[in-house]
C-alpha positions as CSV (number, residue, x, y, z in Angstrom):
1,M,27.0,5.3,-29.8
2,T,24.1,4.0,-31.8
3,T,22.7,6.6,-34.3
4,P,18.7,6.6,-34.5
5,P,17.4,6.0,-38.1
6,A,16.5,8.9,-40.0
7,P,12.8,9.5,-40.8
8,P,11.6,8.5,-44.3
9,L,13.1,10.8,-47.1
10,R,9.6,12.0,-48.0
11,R,9.0,13.4,-44.5
12,R,12.4,15.0,-44.3
13,L,11.9,16.6,-47.8
14,A,8.4,17.8,-46.7
15,A,10.0,19.3,-43.5
16,E,12.7,21.3,-45.6
17,A,10.0,22.5,-48.1
18,V,7.8,23.8,-45.4
19,G,10.5,25.1,-43.2
20,T,12.1,27.2,-46.0
21,A,8.7,28.3,-47.3
22,V,7.9,29.7,-43.6
23,L,11.4,31.3,-43.4
24,A,11.1,33.0,-47.0
25,A,7.5,34.1,-45.9
26,V,8.8,35.8,-42.8
27,V,11.8,37.4,-44.4
28,V,9.7,38.9,-47.0
29,G,6.5,39.6,-45.2
30,S,8.3,41.3,-42.3
31,G,9.9,43.6,-44.8
32,F,6.5,44.5,-46.3
33,R,5.1,45.0,-42.7
34,A,8.2,47.2,-41.6
35,D,7.9,49.3,-44.8
36,A,4.1,50.0,-44.3
37,L,4.7,51.0,-40.6
38,T,7.6,53.3,-40.8
39,A,9.6,55.4,-43.2
40,D,12.7,55.1,-40.7
41,A,15.3,52.8,-42.7
42,G,16.9,51.8,-39.4
43,V,13.6,50.8,-37.7
44,R,12.6,48.8,-40.8
45,F,15.8,47.0,-40.8
46,L,15.7,46.3,-37.2
47,A,12.2,44.8,-37.4
48,N,13.0,42.8,-40.6
49,V,16.2,41.3,-39.1
50,G,14.8,40.5,-35.7
51,A,11.8,38.7,-37.2
52,S,14.0,36.7,-39.7
53,A,16.5,35.6,-37.1
54,A,14.0,34.7,-34.5
55,A,12.0,32.6,-37.1
56,L,15.1,31.0,-38.3
57,A,16.0,29.9,-34.8
58,V,12.5,28.4,-34.3
59,L,12.5,26.7,-37.4
60,V,15.7,24.8,-37.1
61,D,14.9,23.9,-33.6
62,L,11.4,22.5,-35.0
63,F,12.5,20.5,-37.9
64,G,15.9,19.6,-36.8
65,P,14.8,16.3,-35.4
66,V,13.1,15.5,-38.8
67,S,15.4,16.6,-41.4
68,G,18.2,18.3,-39.9
69,G,16.6,21.8,-40.2
70,H,18.9,22.8,-43.0
71,L,16.6,25.2,-44.9
72,N,19.4,26.3,-46.8
73,P,21.3,24.6,-49.8
74,L,24.5,25.6,-48.5
75,V,24.1,24.0,-45.2
76,T,22.8,20.9,-46.9
77,A,26.0,20.9,-49.0
78,G,28.2,21.3,-46.1
79,C,26.4,18.4,-44.2
80,W,26.9,16.3,-47.2
81,W,30.5,17.3,-47.7
82,T,31.5,16.7,-43.9
83,G,29.6,13.3,-43.7
84,R,30.4,11.8,-47.2
85,R,33.0,9.3,-45.8
86,T,30.7,8.3,-42.9
87,P,28.0,5.5,-42.9
88,T,25.5,8.2,-41.4
89,G,26.3,10.9,-43.7
90,L,23.7,12.6,-46.2
91,P,24.0,10.8,-49.6
92,L,24.6,13.2,-52.5
93,R,21.4,12.1,-54.1
94,E,19.3,13.1,-50.9
95,A,21.3,16.4,-50.6
96,T,20.3,17.2,-54.1
97,A,16.7,16.5,-53.4
98,Y,17.0,18.7,-50.2
99,A,18.2,21.5,-52.2
100,A,15.4,21.3,-54.8
101,V,12.8,21.3,-52.2
102,Q,14.3,24.1,-50.3
103,T,14.4,26.2,-53.5
104,A,10.7,25.4,-54.3
105,G,9.7,26.0,-50.7
106,A,11.5,29.6,-50.9
107,L,9.7,30.3,-54.0
108,A,6.3,29.3,-52.5
109,G,6.9,31.4,-49.3
110,T,7.7,34.4,-51.2
111,G,4.6,34.1,-53.2
112,L,2.7,33.7,-50.0
113,A,4.0,36.8,-48.6
114,D,3.2,38.7,-51.9
115,A,-0.3,37.5,-51.5
116,M,-0.7,38.3,-47.7
117,F,0.2,41.9,-48.3
118,G,-1.6,42.3,-51.5
119,H,1.4,42.6,-53.7
120,P,1.4,40.8,-57.3
121,L,2.5,37.4,-56.9
122,F,6.1,36.9,-58.2
123,E,6.7,40.3,-59.2
124,L,10.4,40.7,-60.2
125,S,12.5,42.8,-57.9
126,A,13.9,45.9,-59.1
127,V,16.5,46.3,-56.2
128,P,19.9,46.0,-57.7
129,R,22.6,44.6,-55.3
130,G,26.0,44.3,-56.8
131,G,29.7,45.3,-56.5
132,G,32.9,43.8,-55.0
133,A,31.9,45.2,-51.3
134,L,28.4,43.6,-51.3
135,L,29.9,40.2,-52.8
136,L,32.4,40.1,-50.2
137,G,29.9,40.8,-47.5
138,E,27.9,37.8,-48.8
139,A,31.0,35.6,-48.8
140,V,31.8,36.4,-45.1
141,A,28.0,35.9,-44.1
142,A,27.7,32.6,-45.7
143,G,31.2,31.5,-44.8
144,T,30.8,32.3,-40.9
145,L,27.3,30.5,-41.2
146,L,28.9,27.2,-42.3
147,L,31.6,27.7,-39.8
148,V,28.8,28.2,-37.0
149,V,26.9,25.3,-38.2
150,T,29.8,22.9,-38.6
151,V,31.4,23.5,-35.3
152,S,28.0,23.6,-33.2
153,A,26.9,20.3,-34.8
154,G,30.2,18.5,-34.3
155,G,32.4,17.7,-31.6
156,G,30.6,14.8,-29.9
157,R,28.3,16.7,-27.7
158,R,25.0,18.5,-28.0
159,R,25.1,22.3,-28.7
160,P,22.4,24.8,-29.5
161,V,22.7,24.9,-33.0
162,S,19.4,26.5,-33.8
163,T,20.3,29.5,-31.1
164,A,23.8,29.8,-32.7
165,V,22.3,29.9,-36.2
166,G,19.8,32.5,-35.4
167,L,22.1,34.6,-33.4
168,W,24.6,34.7,-36.2
169,V,22.2,35.4,-39.1
170,G,20.9,38.3,-37.1
171,A,24.4,39.5,-36.5
172,A,25.5,38.9,-40.2
173,C,22.4,41.0,-41.2
174,W,23.8,44.1,-39.5
175,A,27.5,43.4,-39.8
176,T,27.9,42.7,-43.5
177,S,27.7,45.0,-46.3
178,S,25.1,43.0,-48.3
179,G,22.8,42.4,-45.3
180,G,23.5,38.7,-45.0
181,F,21.3,36.8,-47.3
182,A,23.6,33.7,-46.9
183,N,20.9,31.4,-48.5
184,P,20.8,30.7,-52.3
185,A,17.1,29.4,-52.0
186,V,16.0,32.4,-50.2
187,T,17.9,34.8,-52.4
188,L,16.3,33.3,-55.4
189,G,12.9,33.7,-53.6
190,R,13.4,37.3,-52.9
191,A,14.1,38.0,-56.5
192,F,10.3,37.4,-57.1
193,S,9.2,40.1,-54.6
194,D,9.5,43.9,-55.3
195,G,9.8,45.0,-51.8
196,W,12.8,46.6,-50.2
197,T,14.0,43.0,-49.3
198,G,14.1,42.0,-52.8
199,I,17.1,41.4,-55.1
200,A,17.0,42.2,-58.8
201,P,17.2,38.9,-60.8
202,G,20.5,40.0,-62.5
203,S,22.1,40.3,-59.0
204,V,21.2,36.6,-57.9
205,P,24.0,34.8,-59.8
206,G,26.8,37.1,-58.2
207,F,25.3,36.6,-54.7
208,V,24.9,32.8,-55.3
209,L,28.5,32.6,-56.4
210,A,29.8,34.5,-53.4
211,Q,27.7,32.6,-51.0
212,T,28.9,29.3,-52.4
213,A,32.7,30.6,-52.2
214,G,32.2,31.7,-48.7
215,A,30.7,28.6,-47.6
216,A,33.7,26.4,-49.0
217,A,35.9,28.8,-47.1
218,G,34.0,28.5,-43.9
219,L,34.1,24.6,-44.1
220,A,38.0,24.9,-44.5
221,L,38.2,27.2,-41.6
222,A,36.1,24.7,-39.5
223,A,38.4,21.9,-40.4
224,L,41.6,24.0,-39.8
225,S,40.4,25.6,-36.5
226,T,38.7,22.6,-34.7
227,G,40.0,19.6,-36.5
228,R,37.7,16.8,-37.4
229,V,34.6,18.3,-35.8
230,H,32.4,15.4,-36.8
231,R,34.4,12.9,-34.7
232,A,33.6,12.0,-31.2
233,A,36.4,10.9,-28.9
234,D,35.7,7.2,-29.6
235,G,36.5,8.0,-33.4
236,Q,32.5,7.6,-34.4
237,A,30.8,9.8,-36.7
238,V,28.6,12.5,-34.9
239,T,25.8,13.5,-37.2
240,G,22.7,12.7,-35.4
241,S,21.0,10.9,-38.5
242,R,21.2,10.5,-42.1
243,S,19.5,13.7,-42.2
244,G,23.0,15.4,-42.0
245,C,24.7,17.5,-39.4
246,G,21.5,18.9,-37.8
């Protein structure tokens, strides 16, 4: 099977930056909107989760053909790891650039949401999130996300990656104690918004460490449960392009 050439790196980086910015803006902005419309915590959470999961599915589908639609440093790291021994895998240098622009995009998207809803730009969050239970929840959310992405993108046939990712993120928000952040870039962005979707800066390192540990476990579980999921029947790598596993 012939793998089509990847778009130029600058286009892929632009796609990752814009996609992650829009995702962060939806996550933070829908929280502001829900908070303004109702005092019912359950309704607010339902609205925020629904908007965020839907936006993620759309963005992955939209930017997937360009950059892989990672929009998350954990997904980028997973794509680099699973493709590191294949000729079409994402090189480490490009993976590092992806993570950098994703983080910048998340910060820009958070600032945009702050501005749209009349809040101070980059106001530090005062919402502490910590403790073993929440960190375990983050590890589970991130680990299962990597499991979903890796299995959906591998195996030699087309799968609805965007749908699977959006549905899992929505489920993780409800099913995990942490609310399913599962994205280091957007987690950092949310530290600069003092709405109820925020996270205090002091809580960010613990969340990112838990996300990273969970992602590593998710990749291991993908390999254990499905084998070499990035190999087709003919033994060729199945990654779509050098944009990674999207």
